[in-house]
C-alpha positions in Angstrom: -26.0 -20.6 57.8 -26.5 -23.4 60.0 -23.5 -24.9 62.0 -22.4 -28.3 60.9 -23.1 -31.2 63.4 -20.8 -33.8 63.4 -21.5 -36.6 65.8 -18.3 -38.1 67.8 -17.3 -41.5 66.4 -17.6 -44.6 68.6 -14.3 -46.6 69.3 -13.5 -49.5 71.5 -11.8 -47.1 74.1 -14.8 -44.5 73.6 -17.9 -46.3 74.6 -21.4 -44.5 73.9 -21.9 -41.9 76.6 -24.8 -42.8 78.7 -26.9 -39.8 77.7 -26.1 -38.5 74.2 -27.4 -34.7 73.6 -29.6 -34.5 70.4 -28.5 -31.9 68.1 -31.3 -29.1 67.4 -33.6 -30.2 64.8 -33.0 -27.2 62.7 -29.0 -28.3 62.5 -29.2 -31.7 61.4 -27.5 -32.5 58.3 -29.7 -33.8 55.6 -27.4 -37.1 55.5 -27.8 -38.6 58.8 -24.2 -39.4 60.5 -25.8 -42.6 61.8 -25.8 -44.1 58.4 -22.2 -43.4 57.6 -19.4 -46.0 58.1 -17.3 -45.1 60.8 -14.0 -43.7 59.5 -10.6 -42.8 61.4 -11.0 -39.0 62.3 -8.0 -37.5 60.4 -6.3 -34.4 61.7 -7.4 -32.0 59.1 -11.4 -32.9 59.3 -13.4 -29.9 59.5 -14.9 -29.6 63.0 -16.5 -26.4 63.1 -18.4 -23.6 60.8 -15.2 -21.5 61.3 -13.0 -24.0 59.6 -15.1 -24.2 56.6 -15.2 -20.3 56.4 -11.5 -20.3 56.6 -11.3 -22.9 53.7 -13.6 -20.9 51.5 -11.7 -17.8 52.3 -8.8 -19.5 51.2 -10.3 -20.9 47.8 -11.6 -17.3 47.0 -8.4 -16.0 47.3 -6.7 -18.5 45.2 -9.3 -17.8 42.5 -8.9 -13.8 42.6 -5.1 -14.6 42.3 -5.7 -16.6 39.5 -8.0 -14.0 37.8 -5.5 -11.3 38.4 -2.7 -13.6 36.8 -4.9 -14.1 33.5 -5.7 -10.3 33.5 -2.0 -9.5 33.7 -1.2 -11.9 30.8 -4.1 -10.5 28.8 -2.6 -6.9 29.6 0.7 -8.0 28.2 -0.7 -9.4 25.0 -2.9 -6.4 24.5 0.6 -4.1 25.2 2.6 -6.3 22.5 -0.4 -5.8 19.9 -0.3 -1.9 20.5 3.5 -2.0 19.9 3.1 -3.9 16.8 0.1 -1.3 15.7 2.4 1.6 16.6 5.0 0.0 14.3 2.6 -0.3 11.7 1.6 3.3 12.0 5.1 4.3 11.6 4.9 3.1 7.8 2.1 5.0 6.9 0.0 8.2 7.3 -2.8 7.5 4.6 -6.0 8.8 5.9 -8.4 7.0 3.5 -9.5 3.8 2.2 -8.3 2.3 -1.1 -10.2 3.6 -4.0 -12.4 1.1 -5.9 -10.4 -0.9 -8.1 -11.0 -3.8 -10.4 -13.2 -2.7 -13.6 -13.9 0.5 -11.6 -16.6 -1.6 -9.3 -16.8 -0.7 -5.8 -16.0 -3.0 -3.1 -17.4 -2.6 0.5 -14.7 -2.4 3.1 -13.7 -6.0 4.4 -12.5 -7.1 7.8 -8.7 -7.0 8.4 -6.9 -10.5 8.9 -4.2 -10.1 11.5 -1.0 -11.3 9.9 -1.3 -9.5 6.5 -0.7 -6.2 8.1 2.8 -7.2 9.1 3.4 -9.2 5.4 2.3 -5.9 4.0 4.9 -4.0 6.2 7.8 -6.7 5.4 6.8 -6.0 1.6 7.6 -2.3 2.3 10.8 -2.7 4.0 12.2 -4.9 1.2 10.9 -2.4 -1.7 14.0 -0.3 -2.8 11.6 2.8 -3.4 9.7 2.5 -0.1 11.9 2.9 2.6 11.2 6.4 4.2 8.7 8.6 2.7 8.8 12.5 2.9 5.9 14.1 4.8 2.9 14.7 2.7 4.4 12.3 -0.1 2.1 9.6 -1.9 1.7 7.1 1.2 3.3 3.9 0.5 0.7 1.6 2.4 -2.9 1.6 2.4 -4.5 2.4 5.9 -3.9 -0.3 8.4 -7.2 -1.6 8.2 -7.1 -3.0 4.6 -4.5 -5.4 4.5 -2.6 -6.9 1.6 -5.2 -9.7 0.7 -8.1 -7.2 0.5 -5.9 -4.8 -1.7 -5.2 -7.5 -3.9 -8.6 -8.4 -4.4 -9.5 -5.0 -5.6 -6.4 -4.8 -7.5 -5.6 -8.3 -8.9 -2.6 -9.4 -10.8 -2.6 -8.3 -14.5 -0.9 -11.6 -15.0 -3.2 -14.0 -13.4 -6.2 -12.1 -14.7 -4.7 -11.9 -18.3 -7.8 -13.8 -20.0 -10.3 -11.5 -18.5 -8.1 -8.4 -19.8 -8.0 -10.1 -23.3 -12.0 -10.5 -22.9 -12.8 -7.0 -22.1 -10.5 -5.7 -24.9 -12.1 -8.1 -27.5 -13.1 -6.4 -30.6 -11.5 -3.4 -29.8 -8.4 -1.4 -30.4 -5.7 -1.6 -27.7 -3.6 1.5 -27.1 -0.4 1.2 -24.9 0.8 3.9 -22.5 3.8 3.1 -20.4 5.6 4.9 -17.9 9.3 4.9 -17.7 11.0 4.7 -14.6 10.1 1.9 -12.1 7.6 0.6 -15.0 10.0 -0.2 -17.7 13.3 0.4 -16.1 14.1 -0.5 -12.2 14.3 2.6 -9.7 17.8 3.3 -9.3 19.9 5.8 -7.2 21.4 7.7 -9.9 18.6 9.2 -12.5 21.0 8.9 -15.2 21.7 5.2 -14.8 18.0 4.0 -15.1 18.7 2.1 -18.5 16.3 -0.2 -20.0 17.5 -3.8 -20.7 17.4 -5.3 -24.2 14.9 -7.8 -23.2 12.5 -5.0 -22.2 13.1 -3.1 -25.3 12.2 -5.9 -27.3 9.0 -6.6 -25.4 8.1 -3.1 -25.9 9.3 -3.3 -29.7 6.8 -6.3 -30.1 4.1 -4.3 -28.4 4.4 -1.4 -30.8 4.3 -3.7 -33.9 0.7 -4.5 -33.1 -0.6 -1.6 -31.1 -0.1 2.0 -31.0 2.3 2.7 -28.0 3.4 5.8 -26.1 5.8 6.4 -23.3 4.5 9.0 -20.8 7.2 10.0 -18.4 7.9 12.8 -16.0 11.4 12.9 -17.6 12.7 15.3 -20.3 11.2 13.8 -23.5 14.7 13.6 -25.4 16.1 11.8 -22.3 13.6 9.2 -22.6 14.1 8.7 -26.3 17.6 8.0 -25.4 16.8 5.6 -22.9 14.1 3.6 -25.0 15.7 4.2 -28.7 12.5 3.0 -30.4 11.6 5.6 -33.1 8.1 4.1 -33.9 6.7 5.4 -30.4 5.1 8.4 -29.0 6.9 10.2 -26.3 5.2 12.5 -23.9 7.8 14.1 -21.5 7.6 16.3 -18.6 4.3 14.9 -17.4 2.7 14.9 -20.5 3.5 18.6 -21.3 6.1 17.7 -24.3 4.4 15.6 -26.7 5.6 14.1 -30.0 4.6 11.5 -32.5 6.8 8.9 -34.0 10.0 9.7 -36.1 9.8 6.4 -37.9 6.8 5.0 -39.7 4.8 2.1 -38.7 1.2 0.7 -39.4 -0.3 2.7 -36.6 0.9 6.1 -37.6 -1.5 8.6 -39.5 -0.5 11.7 -41.3 -1.8 13.6 -38.3 0.1 11.6 -36.0 3.3 12.1 -37.5 2.9 15.9 -37.0 2.1 15.6 -33.5 3.9 18.2 -31.1 1.9 19.4 -28.1 3.8 21.8 -25.6 1.3 23.5 -23.7 3.7 24.9 -20.9 6.1 26.7 -23.5 5.6 30.0 -22.2 7.2 28.8 -18.6 10.5 27.6 -20.4 12.3 30.9 -19.1 11.0 30.6 -15.5 11.8 26.9 -15.5 15.4 27.7 -16.5 15.8 30.4 -13.9 14.5 28.0 -11.0 16.7 25.3 -12.0 19.9 27.5 -11.7 18.7 28.8 -8.5 17.6 25.4 -6.7 21.0 23.8 -7.9 23.0 26.4 -6.0 20.5 26.3 -2.9 20.6 22.6 -2.8 24.6 22.1 -3.6 25.3 22.2 0.4 22.9 19.1 1.0 25.0 16.0 0.0 23.2 13.6 -2.3 20.6 16.2 -3.6 20.4 16.7 -7.4 18.2 18.7 -9.6 16.9 17.5 -12.9 16.0 19.8 -15.7 13.2 18.0 -17.4 12.6 21.1 -19.8 9.1 21.8 -18.6 9.7 20.7 -15.2 12.2 20.0 -12.4 12.9 17.1 -10.3 14.8 17.3 -7.0 16.0 14.1 -6.2 16.7 13.1 -2.6 17.2 9.2 -2.9 20.9 9.5 -2.1 20.1 12.1 0.9 20.5 11.3 4.5 16.7 11.2 5.8 17.7 13.7 8.7 18.1 16.3 5.8 15.1 15.6 3.9 13.0 18.4 5.6 15.8 20.8 5.2 16.1 20.0 1.6 12.1 20.6 1.1 12.2 23.7 3.0 15.1 25.1 0.6 13.0 24.1 -2.3 9.9 25.9 -0.9 11.8 28.8 0.0 12.5 29.4 -3.5 9.2 28.6 -4.9 7.8 31.3 -2.9 9.1 33.8 -5.4 7.5 31.9 -8.3 3.7 31.5 -7.6 3.2 30.1 -11.1 5.0 27.0 -10.0 3.7 24.2 -8.1 5.1 21.4 -6.1 4.2 17.9 -5.8 5.8 14.6 -4.5 6.8 11.4 -6.0 9.0 8.4 -5.2 12.2 10.1 -3.1 11.7 13.0 -5.6 10.1 16.6 -5.5 8.7 17.6 -8.7 8.3 21.6 -9.7 5.7 22.1 -12.5 3.8 25.0 -14.2 0.5 25.7 -12.4 -1.6 24.8 -15.4 -4.1 22.1 -15.9 -2.2 19.7 -17.6 -1.0 16.1 -16.4 -0.5 12.7 -17.5 -4.2 12.2 -18.0 -4.6 15.2 -20.4 -1.6 13.7 -22.3 -3.6 10.5 -22.7 -6.7 12.1 -23.7 -4.7 14.3 -26.3 -2.9 11.2 -27.8 -6.2 9.3 -28.1 -7.6 12.3 -30.1 -4.2 12.1 -32.2 -4.9 8.7 -33.0 -8.7 9.3 -34.1 -10.0 7.6 -31.1 -11.7 10.7 -29.3 -15.2 9.4 -27.8 -14.6 6.2 -29.4 -16.3 3.3 -27.8 -14.1 0.8 -29.7 -10.7 1.6 -28.1 -9.1 0.1 -25.1 -6.4 2.0 -23.6 -3.9 0.1 -21.2 -1.8 2.5 -19.0 0.8 0.9 -16.7 2.5 2.7 -14.4 4.1 3.1 -10.6 4.2 6.8 -9.4 1.7 9.0 -8.1 1.7 11.3 -11.4 0.2 7.9 -13.2 -2.8 8.3 -11.0 -4.0 11.3 -13.2 -4.1 8.7 -16.2 -5.9 6.0 -14.1 -8.4 8.3 -13.2 -9.1 9.5 -16.6 -9.4 5.7 -17.4 -12.2 5.1 -14.7 -14.2 8.2 -15.8 -14.3 7.0 -19.4 -15.2 3.6 -18.5 -12.7 2.2 -20.8 -9.5 0.2 -20.6 -7.5 -0.4 -17.6 -4.8 1.0 -15.5 -2.3 -1.3 -13.9 0.1 0.0 -10.9 3.4 -1.3 -10.7 4.2 -2.0 -7.0 5.2 -4.5 -4.7 3.2 -3.1 -1.7 -0.4 -1.7 -1.4 -0.9 1.8 -2.2 -4.1 4.0 -2.9 -4.7 3.9 -6.4 -7.3 4.2 -9.1 -5.8 1.4 -11.2 -7.9 -1.7 -12.0 -5.0 -4.2 -11.6 -1.5 -4.4 -10.6 2.0 -5.8 -11.3 4.8 -6.3 -8.9 7.8 -5.1 -10.8 9.3 -4.2 -14.0 9.9 -7.9 -14.8 6.3 -8.7 -14.6 5.5 -5.7 -16.8 7.8 -7.2 -19.5 5.9 -10.6 -18.9 2.6 -8.9 -19.3 3.8 -7.3 -22.7 5.1 -10.7 -24.0 2.0 -12.1 -23.1 -0.1 -9.6 -24.9 2.0 -10.1 -28.2 1.8 -13.7 -28.0 -2.3 -13.5 -27.9 -2.2 -12.1 -31.3 
């Protein structure tokens, strides 16, 4: 780099010297100093290459400092997002994307949208049945890369898409299957207080007048009947292991249906009673834990148990079951389920009831199954494999499901049933 040549300025007290040395030809500025107007010489005027280098060095340092400041801000923002991801991760341990949903069609994975994950977590925080999930239980949220809008696209509201449901069922016999807890009644702390409202009972009665209707529950069949109090329905208790037809005549019942009685786990009754007594004694020291005898299965409720005691409760249950290899443990919403190790679940109950109604292998039937819990997924999967009817998951938050549609809560179930009746 050449030194910059700046000619001395001429003033009245500074006449032109007699002999002015000429600058070297290689160092003359492209803009000749002789054509510049005379200006006063400010004190900060650069007069040497070293001053130029000093200014350039200062400018570079300013730019570097600014770059580091921007980098620090970016890192701070990234840390905030990482913390947000950690909070979201605490709500879920689900390892896989949601199952294909609406009308059993596959959907390609979609890009997540930022705020929806937070909205889904907020919904989870307001759901009374979703706060705190035991290790290994049904994941309450879909994985973090799938947000609420994506989930609703795959499992749209059965109310919003009601006309589509009617169009799919046109010309076919609708058969209604309903879970009880969380579907027809709200989830409550005391299982014995899960009472159905009169409005819901009227809605179910109205549906049963037009379509064969069954209640499929994990509860003891007699207990569910005492809650619903509608004799014209089919009842499948103990997760479908105790099925009985209507005790009152309706236009949908047939001679075969009236005699329906299916109890595939009868041989397990003595074992279930023995385990019930043992579990009741072993869990007694844990405040809030209750063991419910559902005849062919047992339910250990921990909704009222302090979270730090959940693991101890599960360990107690597992230690008892080590002595009973013919029983298996599954998990639902704040409940541990003990069932016989036989291939029978709510999906099998659905198939059995369809056969009892004369719809085995029929293409003119449209089953609708509405449920909210993990055990209802067995019925949803059967419907998907049949390619007939629809499953409707009742949930305020995204969950992995094989259901085609969704409803947020029992009040929406009631409205759906009423709309179905009005459509006749």
